[in-house]
C-alpha positions in Angstrom: 20.3 -25.3 -19.8 21.5 -28.9 -19.2 22.3 -31.1 -22.2 22.4 -34.9 -21.5 23.3 -37.5 -24.1 23.3 -41.0 -22.5 25.1 -43.9 -24.2 23.1 -46.6 -22.4 19.4 -47.3 -22.3 19.4 -47.9 -18.6 20.8 -44.4 -18.1 18.2 -42.9 -20.4 15.4 -44.7 -18.6 16.6 -43.5 -15.2 16.6 -39.9 -16.4 13.2 -40.4 -18.0 11.7 -41.8 -14.8 13.3 -39.4 -12.3 13.4 -36.2 -14.3 11.3 -36.8 -17.4 9.1 -33.8 -17.0 12.1 -31.5 -17.1 13.6 -32.7 -20.4 12.8 -32.1 -24.0 13.6 -35.3 -25.8 15.5 -35.1 -29.1 17.1 -37.5 -31.6 18.5 -36.1 -34.8 17.1 -32.7 -34.0 16.4 -31.7 -37.6 12.7 -30.9 -36.9 13.4 -29.1 -33.7 16.0 -26.8 -35.2 13.7 -26.0 -38.1 11.1 -24.5 -35.6 13.6 -23.2 -33.0 16.4 -21.5 -34.9 17.8 -20.2 -31.6 17.4 -23.6 -29.9 17.5 -24.2 -27.0 16.8 -20.6 -25.8 13.3 -20.6 -27.4 12.1 -23.7 -25.7 9.2 -23.4 -23.2 10.4 -22.5 -19.7 9.1 -25.8 -18.3 12.1 -27.6 -19.9 15.2 -27.5 -17.8 17.3 -29.6 -20.1 17.7 -31.6 -23.3 17.7 -35.4 -23.3 19.5 -36.3 -26.5 18.9 -39.9 -27.7 21.1 -39.9 -30.8 24.0 -41.7 -29.1 21.9 -44.7 -28.0 23.3 -47.4 -30.2 20.9 -49.9 -28.8 18.1 -48.0 -30.6 20.0 -47.4 -33.8 19.9 -50.9 -35.3 17.6 -52.4 -37.9 17.5 -56.2 -37.4 15.4 -59.4 -37.4 14.0 -60.1 -34.0 11.7 -63.0 -33.1 9.5 -63.2 -36.2 9.5 -59.5 -36.9 11.8 -56.8 -38.4 12.7 -54.0 -36.0 13.7 -50.5 -37.0 15.4 -48.7 -34.1 14.1 -45.2 -33.4 17.5 -43.6 -33.6 18.4 -45.2 -36.9 18.8 -42.5 -39.4 16.6 -42.3 -42.5 19.8 -42.7 -44.6 20.6 -45.9 -42.9 17.1 -47.2 -43.4 17.3 -46.3 -47.1 20.5 -48.5 -47.4 19.1 -51.5 -45.4 19.2 -54.6 -47.7 16.4 -56.4 -45.8 14.0 -53.5 -46.1 14.9 -53.1 -49.8 14.1 -56.7 -50.5 10.9 -57.2 -48.4 9.5 -53.7 -48.0 10.5 -51.6 -51.1 7.9 -49.0 -50.3 9.9 -48.1 -47.1 13.2 -47.8 -49.1 11.5 -45.7 -51.7 9.9 -43.5 -49.1 13.2 -43.1 -47.2 14.9 -42.0 -50.4 12.2 -39.5 -51.0 12.5 -37.9 -47.6 14.0 -34.4 -47.7 17.6 -34.0 -48.8 20.6 -36.3 -48.4 22.1 -34.1 -45.8 18.9 -34.2 -43.7 18.5 -37.9 -44.2 21.9 -38.4 -42.7 20.8 -36.7 -39.5 17.0 -37.2 -39.1 16.0 -40.3 -37.1 13.1 -42.6 -37.9 11.7 -41.9 -34.4 11.9 -38.2 -34.9 10.1 -38.5 -38.2 7.2 -40.5 -36.6 7.1 -38.2 -33.5 6.9 -35.1 -35.6 4.0 -36.6 -37.6 4.0 -34.6 -40.9 1.1 -35.5 -43.2 3.5 -35.3 -46.1 6.0 -37.7 -44.6 6.8 -40.4 -47.1 8.0 -42.7 -44.3 4.8 -42.5 -42.2 2.6 -43.3 -45.2 4.7 -46.3 -46.3 4.8 -47.7 -42.7 1.1 -47.2 -42.3 0.5 -49.2 -45.5 2.6 -52.0 -44.1 0.7 -52.2 -40.8 3.7 -51.2 -38.8 3.6 -51.0 -35.0 5.5 -48.7 -32.7 7.0 -49.6 -29.3 6.9 -46.8 -26.7 8.5 -46.3 -23.4 6.3 -44.2 -21.0 8.1 -42.4 -18.2 7.7 -43.4 -14.5 6.6 -41.1 -11.8 8.8 -39.8 -9.0 7.0 -39.4 -5.7 8.3 -38.4 -2.3 7.7 -40.7 0.7 8.9 -38.6 3.6 12.6 -37.7 3.0 13.1 -40.6 0.6 12.1 -40.2 -3.0 10.0 -43.1 -4.4 10.3 -43.8 -8.1 7.8 -45.9 -10.0 9.5 -47.5 -13.0 8.2 -46.6 -16.5 6.3 -49.0 -18.7 6.4 -50.1 -22.3 3.5 -50.6 -24.8 3.2 -51.6 -28.4 0.7 -49.8 -30.6 -0.4 -50.1 -34.2 1.1 -47.1 -35.9 -2.4 -46.0 -37.0 -3.4 -45.8 -33.4 -0.3 -43.9 -32.4 -1.9 -40.7 -33.9 -5.0 -39.3 -32.3 -5.7 -36.0 -34.0 -4.0 -33.1 -35.6 -1.6 -30.5 -34.1 -0.8 -27.0 -35.3 2.7 -25.7 -35.0 4.2 -22.3 -35.9 7.6 -21.8 -37.5 9.9 -19.0 -36.3 8.5 -16.9 -39.2 4.9 -17.4 -38.1 4.0 -20.0 -40.7 1.4 -22.5 -39.5 2.1 -26.1 -40.0 -0.4 -28.9 -39.3 0.9 -32.3 -38.3 -0.5 -35.5 -36.8 -0.8 -35.4 -33.1 0.6 -38.4 -31.2 -1.2 -40.0 -28.3 2.1 -40.0 -26.3 3.6 -36.7 -25.1 6.9 -35.2 -26.0 8.6 -36.7 -22.9 8.0 -40.3 -23.8 10.4 -42.4 -25.9 9.8 -44.1 -29.2 11.9 -47.3 -28.9 11.4 -49.0 -32.2 9.1 -49.6 -35.2 8.0 -53.1 -35.8 7.2 -54.8 -39.2 5.8 -58.3 -39.0 7.9 -60.8 -40.9 4.9 -63.0 -41.6 3.6 -60.1 -43.7 6.8 -59.0 -45.3 8.0 -62.5 -46.3 4.6 -63.7 -47.4 4.8 -65.2 -50.9 3.7 -62.7 -53.5 3.9 -59.7 -51.2 4.5 -56.3 -53.0 4.7 -52.7 -52.0 5.6 -49.3 -53.5 5.6 -45.6 -52.7 5.0 -42.7 -55.0 4.7 -38.9 -54.4 3.6 -35.9 -56.5 6.9 -34.4 -57.5 7.3 -30.8 -56.1 8.6 -28.0 -58.4 11.6 -27.6 -56.1 13.3 -30.6 -54.5 13.2 -29.1 -51.0 9.4 -28.5 -51.1 7.0 -30.9 -49.5 4.8 -33.0 -51.7 1.1 -32.2 -51.9 0.2 -35.9 -52.0 2.1 -39.1 -51.1 0.8 -42.6 -51.7 2.0 -46.0 -50.4 0.6 -49.4 -51.5 0.9 -52.9 -50.2 -0.7 -56.1 -51.4 -0.4 -59.8 -52.2 -0.3 -61.6 -55.6 -0.7 -65.4 -55.9 -0.4 -67.2 -59.2 -0.3 -63.9 -61.0 -3.7 -62.8 -59.5 -4.0 -60.0 -57.0 -5.5 -61.3 -53.7 -5.6 -58.0 -51.8 -4.2 -54.4 -52.1 -4.6 -51.3 -50.0 -3.2 -47.8 -50.1 -2.5 -44.9 -47.7 -2.6 -41.4 -49.1 -1.9 -38.1 -47.3 0.1 -34.9 -47.8 0.0 -31.1 -47.6 -3.3 -31.2 -49.5 -5.1 -34.0 -47.8 -5.6 -35.8 -44.5 -4.7 -39.4 -44.1 -6.8 -41.8 -46.2 -6.4 -45.6 -45.8 -8.5 -47.7 -48.1 -8.7 -51.1 -49.9 -8.3 -51.1 -53.6 -10.9 -53.0 -55.7 -8.4 -55.3 -57.4 -9.1 -58.7 -55.9 -9.1 -61.3 -58.7 -7.4 -59.0 -61.2 -4.4 -60.4 -63.0 -1.2 -58.5 -62.3 -0.4 -58.4 -66.0 -3.8 -57.1 -67.0 -4.3 -53.5 -68.1 -7.7 -53.8 -66.5 -5.9 -52.7 -63.3 -5.8 -49.2 -64.5 -9.5 -49.2 -65.5 -10.4 -50.4 -62.0 -8.1 -47.8 -60.3 -9.5 -44.9 -62.4 -13.1 -45.9 -61.7 -12.4 -46.2 -58.0 -10.6 -42.8 -57.8 -13.2 -41.1 -60.0 -16.1 -42.2 -57.9 -14.5 -42.1 -54.4 -15.4 -39.0 -52.3 -12.3 -37.1 -51.5 -14.3 -34.2 -50.0 -13.7 -35.1 -46.3 -10.0 -35.7 -46.9 -9.2 -32.5 -48.7 -7.2 -30.0 -46.7 -6.2 -27.3 -49.3 -5.0 -26.9 -52.9 -6.8 -28.9 -55.6 -10.5 -29.7 -55.6 -11.6 -33.2 -54.3 -12.1 -34.4 -57.9 -8.6 -33.2 -58.8 -7.2 -35.0 -55.7 -8.8 -38.2 -57.0 -7.0 -37.8 -60.4 -3.7 -37.1 -58.6 -4.1 -40.3 -56.5 -5.0 -42.3 -59.6 -1.9 -41.0 -61.3 0.3 -42.0 -58.5 -1.3 -45.4 -58.2 -1.0 -45.9 -62.0 2.7 -45.0 -61.9 3.3 -47.4 -59.1 1.5 -50.4 -60.7 3.1 -49.6 -64.1 6.5 -50.0 -62.3 5.4 -53.4 -61.0 4.2 -54.4 -64.5 7.5 -53.2 -66.1 5.8 -50.6 -68.2 
């Protein structure tokens, strides 16, 4: 099996346009190796080679770019966790990156790989969804034959809201036969995630806040049953808006506004509002497994309370 690891975007695009159907695209490869312990021998026969993107330095940077902050798809989660701009303006993303797997895996796993895999318990996906992130994709071109001369139609690029990047759910099986359910992306596995985009107008808005919290597993290498990310705006000490995204092993993705408009950020009334909201909200349609819908509501409330307590310094 052929292994190709281009150093330049132009080379990767050419391979994608001319031979894209033949390649399995990989970045840090941590997710792939988890499900294919004898990689690449276990890959479907349609793949003739591996297109490794991990050496594309053009996609590894996190930087400001024309009124937005861009996270390159081959940036590792460890690099994202150490990014000072993200820590200042999007603390939920920093907290989520630090909560992703183990330090060894964070040093290898790429941001694009995390999004492409689509785990419901992914801290990073939840925090990016809460911050209205977008994703830039590169779709492969088509190679056609016009007589004896091959004709290649160049690929195209498109920017999608991250929430629209996922269409449904996808079942995968580990080498031991364990079933794992992930988000299914609208793009296929032979298309490239180029970068993740955070709008600076949102991040640098006066009074902007965000945080991430997760239900702590019994063992550090286990995946959390529920993860919660929140973003909002405070002006003159009063909450103007707040929304959260929750998902995990135990629940599908839930994105909802919090009933905190007009509440003072220093007011303990925040917790009363949050408890009432989580107690009355129907979690029935979002439950996957584990606790009952009512118990899920209490778990989400606990995570929201912990996050807001951190903001209030309590």
